[in-house]
C-alpha positions as CSV (number, residue, x, y, z in Angstrom):
1,M,0.0,0.0,0.0
2,R,1.1,3.5,-0.7
3,S,-0.2,6.6,1.1
4,V,0.0,10.4,0.7
5,V,-0.3,12.5,3.9
6,H,-1.6,16.0,3.0
7,L,-0.2,18.6,5.3
8,S,-2.2,21.7,4.6
9,S,-3.1,23.2,8.0
10,G,-1.2,25.5,10.3
11,D,-2.8,23.9,13.3
12,E,-0.1,22.5,15.5
13,T,-2.2,19.5,16.6
14,E,-2.9,18.6,12.9
15,Q,0.8,19.0,12.0
16,E,1.9,16.8,15.0
17,T,-0.8,14.2,14.1
18,A,0.3,14.1,10.4
19,L,3.9,13.5,11.3
20,A,2.9,10.9,14.0
21,I,0.8,9.1,11.4
22,V,3.9,8.9,9.1
23,E,6.1,7.6,11.9
24,N,3.5,5.0,12.9
25,M,3.1,3.8,9.3
26,L,6.9,3.4,9.1
27,A,6.9,1.4,12.3
28,D,4.2,-0.9,11.1
29,E,5.5,-4.4,11.3
30,S,3.0,-6.0,8.9
31,D,5.0,-4.8,5.9
32,S,1.8,-3.7,4.3
33,I,3.1,-0.1,3.8
34,D,5.3,0.3,0.7
35,E,5.6,4.1,0.6
36,V,4.4,7.2,2.4
37,V,4.7,10.6,0.9
38,V,4.0,13.9,2.6
39,A,2.7,16.8,0.6
40,A,2.9,20.2,2.3
41,Q,1.1,23.3,1.1
42,S,-0.7,26.3,2.4
43,E,-0.2,26.8,6.1
44,G,1.2,23.2,6.3
45,I,4.4,24.4,4.7
46,E,5.5,25.8,8.0
47,A,6.0,22.3,9.3
48,V,8.7,21.6,6.7
49,T,10.7,24.8,7.1
50,A,14.3,24.6,8.3
51,D,13.6,26.8,11.3
52,G,10.2,25.3,12.1
53,D,9.2,23.4,15.2
54,Y,9.2,20.1,13.4
55,A,12.4,20.4,11.4
56,D,14.3,17.7,13.3
57,Q,11.3,15.3,13.0
58,V,11.0,16.0,9.2
59,R,14.8,15.5,8.7
60,A,14.6,12.1,10.5
61,L,11.7,11.0,8.3
62,I,13.5,12.1,5.2
63,D,16.5,10.1,6.4
64,D,14.1,7.1,6.8
65,G,13.2,7.5,3.1
66,V,10.0,9.4,3.3
67,P,9.6,11.8,0.4
68,F,8.4,15.3,1.4
69,K,6.9,17.6,-1.3
70,G,6.6,21.3,-0.8
71,C,4.3,23.5,-2.9
72,E,6.1,26.1,-5.0
73,N,2.9,28.2,-5.2
74,T,2.8,28.3,-1.4
75,L,6.4,29.3,-1.2
76,E,5.8,32.1,-3.6
77,T,2.7,33.3,-1.8
78,K,4.5,33.3,1.6
79,G,7.7,34.9,0.3
80,L,9.7,31.8,1.1
81,E,12.5,30.2,-1.0
82,K,13.3,26.5,-1.4
83,S,16.4,27.1,0.8
84,D,13.9,27.9,3.6
85,L,12.8,24.3,3.7
86,V,14.4,21.4,5.5
87,D,17.1,19.9,3.3
88,G,15.7,17.1,1.2
89,V,12.2,18.5,0.8
90,E,11.5,18.4,-2.9
91,T,9.3,21.1,-4.4
92,V,6.4,20.6,-6.8
93,P,4.7,23.4,-8.8
94,E,1.3,22.9,-7.0
95,G,0.6,20.8,-3.9
96,A,-3.0,20.0,-4.7
97,I,-2.1,18.7,-8.2
98,E,0.7,16.6,-6.6
99,V,-1.8,15.1,-4.2
100,T,-4.2,14.4,-7.0
101,R,-1.5,12.9,-9.2
102,L,-0.5,10.5,-6.4
103,Q,-4.1,9.5,-5.8
104,D,-4.4,8.8,-9.5
105,E,-1.3,6.5,-9.1
106,G,-3.1,4.6,-6.4
107,Y,-1.9,6.3,-3.2
108,A,-4.4,6.4,-0.4
109,Y,-5.2,10.0,0.8
110,L,-4.7,10.8,4.5
111,R,-5.3,14.1,6.2
112,P,-5.5,14.4,9.9
């Protein structure tokens, strides 16, 4: 199974929950999870910024092989640069389109 976790809220509880879901999926011992991708856009982009509260957690997940995708439209709207993101966060032109593309490829959609 493959899943995409959509991180679009600035709510700290939702951000914490989203990252906890990813960690729990990686820790699943049933081997039923093949890949988890995190797509960050809108206010959720703050969770993947290099100076954000969750930077260390995001780095650890990237080191564990979790792809993180940051929305370029959001970066532009917020006046952020790719360099403001945690190293290893890839950018995509539009977060919503990336989520839709992944769903079309068979990824299950999760949003806390």
